[in-house]
C-alpha positions as a printed NumPy array, in Angstrom:
array([[  8.989,  -5.464,  51.004],
       [  9.044,  -8.679,  49.354],
       [  5.345,  -8.827,  48.944],
       [  5.44 ,  -5.24 ,  47.507],
       [  8.168,  -6.438,  45.167],
       [  5.913,  -9.507,  44.034],
       [  3.059,  -7.19 ,  43.416],
       [  5.272,  -4.816,  41.509],
       [  6.765,  -7.699,  39.416],
       [  3.28 ,  -9.045,  38.573],
       [  1.836,  -5.609,  37.424],
       [  4.953,  -5.362,  35.303],
       [  4.333,  -8.85 ,  33.865],
       [  0.767,  -7.887,  33.196],
       [  2.066,  -4.795,  31.591],
       [  4.433,  -6.711,  29.248],
       [  1.856,  -9.339,  28.508],
       [ -0.476,  -6.545,  27.485],
       [  2.222,  -5.241,  25.099],
       [  3.241,  -8.519,  23.734],
       [ -0.694,  -9.243,  22.962],
       [ -1.075,  -6.294,  20.804],
       [  2.034,  -6.603,  19.038],
       [  1.384, -10.243,  18.486],
       [ -2.116,  -9.368,  17.089],
       [ -0.692,  -6.751,  14.776],
       [  1.832,  -9.222,  13.389],
       [ -0.846, -11.77 ,  13.319],
       [ -2.938,  -9.892,  11.281],
       [ -0.293,  -8.8  ,   8.898],
       [  0.917, -12.133,   8.146],
       [ -2.89 , -13.132,   7.617],
       [ -3.591, -10.318,   5.209],
       [ -0.055, -10.95 ,   3.293],
       [ -0.947, -14.648,   2.937],
       [ -1.805, -16.416,  -0.366],
       [ -5.445, -16.827,   0.913],
       [ -5.861, -12.954,  -0.044],
       [ -3.413, -13.017,  -3.149],
       [ -1.973,  -9.818,  -2.678],
       [ -5.566,  -8.122,  -1.957],
       [ -5.956,  -7.106,  -5.479],
       [ -7.926,  -8.343,  -8.349],
       [ -7.142, -11.86 ,  -8.854],
       [ -8.793, -14.679,  -6.882],
       [-11.173, -12.012,  -5.375],
       [ -8.267, -11.002,  -3.274],
       [ -9.526,  -7.683,  -2.465],
       [-13.068,  -9.013,  -1.826],
       [-11.889, -11.548,   0.576],
       [ -9.857,  -9.151,   2.481],
       [-12.833,  -6.715,   2.914],
       [-14.996,  -9.301,   4.033],
       [-12.334, -10.781,   6.546],
       [-11.788,  -6.898,   7.949],
       [-15.252,  -6.346,   8.37 ],
       [-15.249,  -9.168,  10.65 ],
       [-12.399,  -8.143,  12.562],
       [-14.209,  -4.744,  13.112],
       [-17.359,  -6.422,  14.493],
       [-15.24 ,  -8.647,  16.49 ],
       [-13.471,  -5.762,  18.239],
       [-16.741,  -4.101,  19.012],
       [-17.136,  -1.397,  16.542],
       [-20.439,   0.059,  15.296],
       [-20.657,  -0.028,  11.546],
       [-21.056,   2.837,   9.308],
       [-22.446,   0.71 ,   6.563],
       [-24.102,  -2.615,   6.329],
       [-21.734,  -5.099,   7.565],
       [-19.281,  -2.033,   7.584],
       [-18.769,  -2.423,   3.642],
       [-19.027,   0.678,   1.504],
       [-19.353,  -0.613,  -2.141],
       [-18.226,   0.938,  -5.371],
       [-16.729,   0.13 ,  -8.831],
       [-13.745,   1.196, -10.994],
       [-12.392,  -0.22 , -13.946],
       [ -8.984,  -2.312, -13.777],
       [ -6.885,  -4.497, -15.754],
       [ -6.083,  -8.074, -14.431],
       [ -3.809, -11.005, -15.108],
       [ -5.91 , -14.127, -14.086],
       [ -4.589, -16.888, -16.155],
       [ -1.512, -17.843, -18.   ],
       [  1.737, -16.111, -17.511],
       [  4.535, -17.693, -19.059],
       [  7.806, -16.025, -20.409],
       [ 10.421, -18.121, -21.852],
       [ 13.93 , -17.237, -23.384],
       [ 15.688, -19.742, -25.844],
       [ 16.588, -22.242, -22.976],
       [ 14.79 , -20.947, -19.798],
       [ 11.166, -20.254, -18.226],
       [ 11.391, -17.244, -16.124],
       [  9.59 , -16.629, -12.915],
       [  6.996, -14.268, -12.799],
       [  7.241, -11.576, -10.151],
       [ 10.917, -12.177,  -9.446],
       [ 12.563, -12.649, -13.016],
       [ 10.38 , -10.308, -14.821],
       [  6.96 ,  -8.171, -14.327],
       [  4.478,  -7.369, -17.594],
       [  3.282,  -3.773, -18.108],
       [  0.378,  -3.725, -16.08 ],
       [ -1.853,  -2.503, -18.968],
       [ -0.984,  -5.354, -21.504],
       [ -3.462,  -7.112, -23.382],
       [ -3.436, -11.104, -23.692],
       [ -0.845, -12.396, -26.143],
       [  0.745, -15.654, -27.255],
       [  3.566, -15.121, -29.479],
       [  7.235, -15.487, -29.935],
       [  9.61 , -12.676, -31.05 ],
       [ 13.153, -12.124, -32.16 ],
       [ 15.051, -10.094, -30.045],
       [ 17.03 ,  -7.091, -31.131],
       [ 19.328,  -5.475, -28.462],
       [ 20.063,  -1.729, -28.252],
       [ 23.291,  -0.468, -26.833],
       [ 23.596,  -0.194, -23.007],
       [ 24.622,   3.507, -23.495],
       [ 21.283,   4.762, -24.817],
       [ 19.448,   7.219, -22.11 ],
       [ 17.189,   9.377, -24.427],
       [ 14.052,   7.791, -26.663],
       [ 15.32 ,   9.68 , -29.459],
       [ 18.483,   7.962, -29.856],
       [ 16.398,   4.499, -30.256],
       [ 15.431,   5.465, -33.807],
       [ 19.293,   5.66 , -34.728],
       [ 19.555,   1.952, -34.227],
       [ 15.916,   0.747, -34.916],
       [ 13.672,   1.292, -37.957],
       [ 10.021,   1.347, -36.479],
       [  8.569,   1.326, -40.096],
       [ 10.177,  -1.752, -41.835],
       [ 10.929,  -3.91 , -38.913],
       [  8.86 ,  -7.038, -38.956],
       [  6.094,  -7.416, -36.229],
       [  8.081, -10.602, -34.999],
       [ 10.551,  -8.396, -33.52 ],
       [ 11.09 ,  -7.252, -29.87 ],
       [ 13.224,  -4.367, -28.986],
       [ 15.429,  -4.901, -25.918],
       [ 16.353,  -1.386, -24.119],
       [ 18.556,  -0.868, -21.561],
       [ 17.866,   0.256, -17.841],
       [ 19.2  ,   3.778, -18.625],
       [ 16.139,   4.277, -20.609],
       [ 13.963,   5.121, -17.571],
       [ 10.618,   3.489, -17.326],
       [ 10.55 ,   2.613, -20.933],
       [  8.525,  -0.6  , -20.086],
       [  5.778,   1.354, -18.655],
       [  5.603,   4.377, -20.76 ],
       [  6.489,   2.88 , -24.071],
       [  8.378,   4.24 , -26.776],
       [  6.407,   5.664, -30.012],
       [  6.375,   3.498, -32.866],
       [  7.698,   0.443, -31.131],
       [  4.842,  -2.128, -30.493],
       [  7.074,  -4.801, -28.436],
       [  9.759,  -4.218, -26.086],
       [ 11.677,  -5.59 , -23.232],
       [ 13.643,  -3.59 , -20.588],
       [ 16.475,  -5.139, -18.751],
       [ 16.795,  -4.022, -15.076],
       [ 19.268,  -5.02 , -12.42 ],
       [ 17.099,  -3.925,  -9.664],
       [ 13.809,  -4.815,  -7.872],
       [ 10.982,  -6.234, -10.102],
       [  8.814,  -3.355,  -9.014],
       [  4.862,  -3.456, -10.156],
       [  1.978,  -1.438, -10.246],
       [ -2.11 ,  -1.62 , -11.262],
       [ -3.166,  -0.578, -14.588],
       [ -6.697,   0.884, -15.212],
       [ -6.652,   0.744, -18.927],
       [ -5.831,  -1.84 , -21.839],
       [ -3.259,  -1.209, -24.203],
       [ -4.342,  -2.287, -27.816],
       [ -3.541,  -5.554, -28.91 ],
       [ -0.096,  -6.584, -29.927],
       [  1.163,  -3.885, -27.935],
       [  3.82 ,  -5.656, -25.56 ],
       [  6.098,  -4.583, -22.864],
       [  7.712,  -5.769, -19.895],
       [ 10.852,  -5.639, -17.621],
       [ 13.366,  -8.473, -17.208],
       [ 16.051,  -8.969, -14.876],
       [ 19.276,  -8.123, -17.065],
       [ 21.219, -11.555, -15.874],
       [ 17.958, -13.562, -16.979],
       [ 18.221, -11.864, -20.76 ],
       [ 21.933, -11.909, -21.789],
       [ 22.762, -10.282, -24.908],
       [ 23.246, -13.609, -26.91 ],
       [ 19.601, -14.549, -26.236],
       [ 17.765, -14.765, -29.602],
       [ 14.178, -15.268, -28.734],
       [ 11.285, -14.553, -26.088],
       [  8.339, -16.554, -25.873],
       [  5.206, -14.989, -24.401],
       [  1.818, -16.675, -23.257],
       [ -0.158, -14.161, -21.22 ],
       [ -3.652, -14.02 , -20.436],
       [ -5.69 , -11.015, -19.014],
       [ -9.01 ,  -9.769, -18.427],
       [ -9.986,  -6.266, -18.277],
       [-12.847,  -5.474, -15.859],
       [-15.071,  -2.698, -16.659],
       [-16.726,  -2.572, -13.458],
       [-14.576,  -4.161, -10.629],
       [-16.693,  -4.158,  -7.405],
       [-14.569,  -2.658,  -4.545],
       [-15.331,  -2.073,  -0.797],
       [-14.356,   0.505,   1.842],
       [-14.548,  -0.799,   5.492],
       [-15.521,   1.346,   8.13 ],
       [-16.72 ,   1.355,  11.638],
       [-16.518,   3.672,  14.87 ],
       [-16.209,   3.766,  18.54 ],
       [-18.931,   6.623,  19.662],
       [-17.437,   9.435,  21.755],
       [-18.346,   9.812,  25.314],
       [-18.043,  13.552,  25.597],
       [-18.32 ,  15.153,  22.547],
       [-19.758,  12.27 ,  19.961],
       [-20.606,  14.692,  17.028],
       [-16.884,  15.526,  16.575],
       [-14.499,  12.926,  15.099],
       [-10.712,  11.943,  14.73 ],
       [-10.293,   9.55 ,  11.918],
       [ -7.963,   6.813,  11.686],
       [ -7.289,   5.7  ,   7.824],
       [ -5.281,   3.076,   5.878],
       [ -5.717,   1.255,   2.624],
       [ -5.83 ,  -2.456,   2.855],
       [ -5.643,  -3.071,  -1.016],
       [ -2.203,  -4.185,  -2.806],
       [ -1.194,  -5.149,  -6.396],
       [ -2.883,  -8.792,  -6.28 ],
       [ -1.502, -11.32 ,  -8.737],
       [  0.285, -11.449, -11.723],
       [ -0.654, -14.978, -13.191],
       [ -2.162, -17.785, -11.1  ],
       [  0.982, -18.332,  -8.932],
       [  2.786, -15.125,  -8.468],
       [  1.342, -12.44 ,  -6.069],
       [  2.456,  -9.25 ,  -4.247],
       [  1.954,  -9.712,  -0.553],
       [  2.003,  -6.246,   0.321],
       [  3.11 ,  -6.855,   4.229],
       [  4.714,  -3.12 ,   4.331],
       [  2.401,  -1.844,   1.88 ],
       [ -0.12 ,  -1.589,   3.615],
       [ -1.019,  -4.491,   5.674],
       [  1.206,  -2.755,   8.37 ],
       [ -0.916,   0.444,   8.24 ],
       [ -4.217,  -1.57 ,   8.083],
       [ -3.302,  -3.555,  11.116],
       [ -2.267,  -0.513,  13.132],
       [ -5.788,   0.866,  12.482],
       [ -7.317,  -2.175,  13.703],
       [ -5.117,  -2.296,  16.911],
       [ -6.312,   1.171,  17.646],
       [ -9.793,   0.473,  17.278],
       [ -9.733,  -2.504,  19.287],
       [ -8.169,  -0.161,  22.036],
       [-10.677,   2.468,  21.792],
       [-13.542,  -0.451,  21.727],
       [-12.126,  -1.696,  24.974],
       [-11.452,   1.521,  26.542],
       [-14.461,   3.676,  25.506],
       [-13.735,   6.113,  28.22 ],
       [-10.552,   7.529,  26.415],
       [-12.945,   8.22 ,  23.489],
       [-13.585,  11.486,  24.083],
       [-14.459,  12.257,  20.67 ],
       [-15.853,   9.72 ,  18.14 ],
       [-13.131,   7.639,  16.924],
       [-13.57 ,   6.627,  13.214],
       [-11.704,   3.813,  11.769],
       [-11.677,   3.715,   7.82 ],
       [ -9.779,   1.015,   5.617],
       [ -9.98 ,   1.986,   2.154],
       [ -9.376,  -0.117,  -1.144],
       [ -8.055,   1.042,  -4.46 ],
       [ -5.515,   3.048,  -3.147],
       [ -2.814,   1.304,  -5.858],
       [ -5.281,   2.222,  -8.541],
       [ -5.288,   5.913,  -7.7  ],
       [ -6.802,   6.691,  -4.009],
       [ -9.874,   5.41 ,  -5.522],
       [-11.535,   4.099,  -2.214],
       [-10.617,   7.328,  -0.159],
       [-11.951,   9.621,  -3.121],
       [-15.305,   7.765,  -2.843],
       [-15.395,   7.868,   0.863],
       [-14.69 ,  11.29 ,   0.858],
       [-17.295,  11.992,  -1.914],
       [-19.854,   9.817,   0.128],
       [-18.972,  10.127,   3.877],
       [-21.253,   8.692,   6.531],
       [-20.215,  11.49 ,   8.821],
       [-19.934,  15.374,   8.328],
       [-16.486,  15.851,   7.059],
       [-16.547,  19.22 ,   8.718],
       [-16.862,  17.607,  12.268],
       [-13.809,  15.874,  11.71 ],
       [-10.874,  17.371,  14.068],
       [ -8.113,  15.334,  12.577],
       [ -7.386,  12.66 ,  10.298],
       [ -4.463,  10.094,  10.601],
       [ -3.431,   8.143,   7.372],
       [ -0.997,   5.528,   8.161],
       [  1.031,   3.673,   5.236],
       [  4.097,   1.527,   5.683],
       [  4.318,   1.65 ,   9.305],
       [  6.396,  -1.275,  10.09 ],
       [  9.611,  -0.002,  10.679],
       [ 10.875,   3.065,  12.793],
       [ 14.491,   2.706,  13.763],
       [ 14.941,   6.155,  12.014],
       [ 11.856,   7.761,  13.017],
       [  8.865,   8.577,  11.402],
       [  7.884,  11.272,   8.425],
       [  4.671,  13.237,   8.913],
       [  3.283,  14.594,   5.349],
       [  1.359,  17.768,   5.685],
       [  3.144,  18.729,   8.595],
       [  4.04 ,  22.134,   7.208],
       [  0.383,  22.505,   6.424],
       [ -0.556,  21.931,   9.933],
       [  2.285,  23.227,  12.085],
       [  0.606,  23.252,  15.437],
       [ -0.346,  19.595,  14.866],
       [  3.315,  18.97 ,  13.924],
       [  4.642,  20.896,  16.975],
       [  2.089,  18.963,  19.373],
       [  3.321,  15.454,  17.808],
       [  6.999,  16.747,  18.177],
       [  6.545,  17.972,  21.853],
       [  4.941,  14.355,  22.817],
       [  7.471,  12.523,  21.096],
       [ 10.384,  14.369,  22.857],
       [  8.789,  14.193,  26.253],
       [  8.64 ,  10.385,  26.065],
       [ 11.587,   9.728,  23.475],
       [  9.546,   7.457,  21.302],
       [ 11.385,   8.295,  18.07 ],
       [ 14.695,   9.681,  17.01 ],
       [ 13.196,  12.023,  14.814],
       [  9.854,  13.278,  13.085],
       [ 10.675,  14.437,   9.581],
       [  8.544,  17.362,   8.656],
       [  7.291,  17.173,   5.088],
       [  4.948,  19.455,   3.078],
       [  1.903,  18.976,   1.068],
       [  1.676,  16.078,  -1.072],
       [ -1.196,  13.775,  -2.598],
       [  0.802,  10.73 ,  -2.671],
       [ -1.668,   8.799,  -0.128],
       [ -5.073,   8.334,   1.037],
       [ -4.938,  11.541,   3.379],
       [ -5.329,  13.867,   0.205],
       [ -9.086,  13.508,  -0.806],
       [ -9.961,  14.41 ,   2.821],
       [ -7.546,  17.254,   3.107],
       [ -8.77 ,  18.45 ,  -0.321],
       [-12.405,  18.773,   1.546],
       [-10.819,  20.838,   4.083],
       [-10.209,  18.159,   6.787],
       [ -6.912,  18.601,   8.753],
       [ -5.185,  15.407,   7.563],
       [ -1.824,  13.997,   7.664],
       [ -0.01 ,  11.04 ,   6.198],
       [  2.439,   9.232,   8.668],
       [  5.069,   6.584,   7.841],
       [  7.696,   5.008,   9.628],
       [ 11.39 ,   5.096,   8.561],
       [ 14.498,   2.744,   8.841],
       [ 16.518,   0.439,   6.807],
       [ 15.372,  -2.826,   8.682],
       [ 12.589,  -2.969,   5.621],
       [ 12.687,  -1.497,   2.157],
       [ 10.449,  -3.737,   0.502],
       [  8.186,  -2.129,  -1.784],
       [  5.679,  -3.181,  -4.552],
       [  7.759,  -6.737,  -4.968],
       [  6.991, -10.197,  -4.352],
       [  9.112, -10.331,  -1.112],
       [  7.139,  -7.564,   0.58 ],
       [  6.434, -10.263,   3.27 ],
       [  5.248, -10.643,   6.776],
       [  8.15 , -12.417,   7.943],
       [ 10.578,  -9.348,   6.945],
       [  8.57 ,  -6.689,   8.684],
       [  9.832,  -6.366,  12.496],
       [  7.493,  -3.482,  13.713],
       [ 10.649,  -2.455,  15.155],
       [  8.706,   0.628,  17.191],
       [  5.161,  -0.432,  17.114],
       [  4.51 ,   0.317,  20.56 ],
       [  6.064,   3.612,  20.622],
       [  4.049,   4.383,  17.401],
       [  0.883,   3.155,  19.111],
       [  1.534,   5.258,  22.08 ],
       [  2.466,   8.576,  20.323],
       [ -0.769,   8.336,  18.317],
       [ -3.23 ,   7.755,  21.234],
       [ -1.208,  10.355,  23.418],
       [ -1.777,  12.889,  20.63 ],
       [ -5.486,  11.875,  20.605],
       [ -5.43 ,  12.372,  24.4  ],
       [ -4.335,  15.903,  23.752],
       [ -6.768,  17.224,  21.325],
       [ -9.24 ,  18.384,  23.978],
       [ -6.668,  20.731,  25.224],
       [ -5.577,  22.364,  22.222],
       [ -7.155,  24.769,  19.584],
       [ -8.442,  23.289,  16.32 ],
       [ -6.209,  22.705,  13.58 ],
       [ -8.593,  23.725,  10.971],
       [ -7.685,  26.639,   8.648]])
């Protein structure tokens, strides 16, 4: 009996070790991708390019077969970048890029000092601005300070206003710009407590570079199916993020979307190590250009290395590092049988407290494939343990992967059941 107990204990330890190793790998990969080495996996310091080369090596190490030379599918798009000086100063203080302020992502470079004109905090409509500010007679050295209540003014602008700064008490959320505003058109968002009403001037020294043809890359490999290799299950995640704003500030993008990228690689390693579990060919696709408008997934869907009609199901993972409050499946209403299968598997093993059903949405990289007729869903985890999004503190150490093993198991359970259920294609 003692011997049997020792054997059972040993097997348990091996099982726990395997679990720990998978989670450790996933966390290490997120930490690596979120580090300054890749500088936000965007368009400064070749961040996205370095990440693509790194991920192609990870696929090769995992034992995947490549869909393209070195796993890389190149394409190009235009993007506005901030590779140089990024200085914003008030009367007496130098503000910190990314934490105290963010600039409109389509801004041109500028070096200029502005006299500030504060609008009342009560303004909520653009038309009200013109009651307090004369856009015709105001000198070009003036900058309008608009309140947080005038939603997204720093992004969308105000007609007739060439220079504005919006105060905001919330997070310094940023994005990617694919055009460049006319020279002299200035807009930024600043933490409200960094720009009190007594502030007289704002000094800007910002360098930009507009890239007409930024060269980006998707990364893709596969494990060949051992029963029906001409049919596919596809796992997708975008690995790009916002990159850097100047030489120092960068947006790590641990949750968005080093998390999804790492889970896709984790699954790739699993199926490469256990090819007998690959009833169908398992395809693993890491796309870039998501933050610029789903550009990588659009390019891949337009130029696929396999027949999209042969895809049985496509998972898109984006922000999957939590899970205490369950998961959400976008496109679940469009594919009710798939949602029911996922729900039944979850209920049988009690992986998550809930699976939230959402309808059709083109808010992530499943969409270009869905529009081509592929049964495709977007899955993200839910939970208050991490709410970081498009900010400089979306860091690896703040992402707990609360339900990583449960998430992994649910996805592999779903794949295991696919041969037993009718097609989800409409």
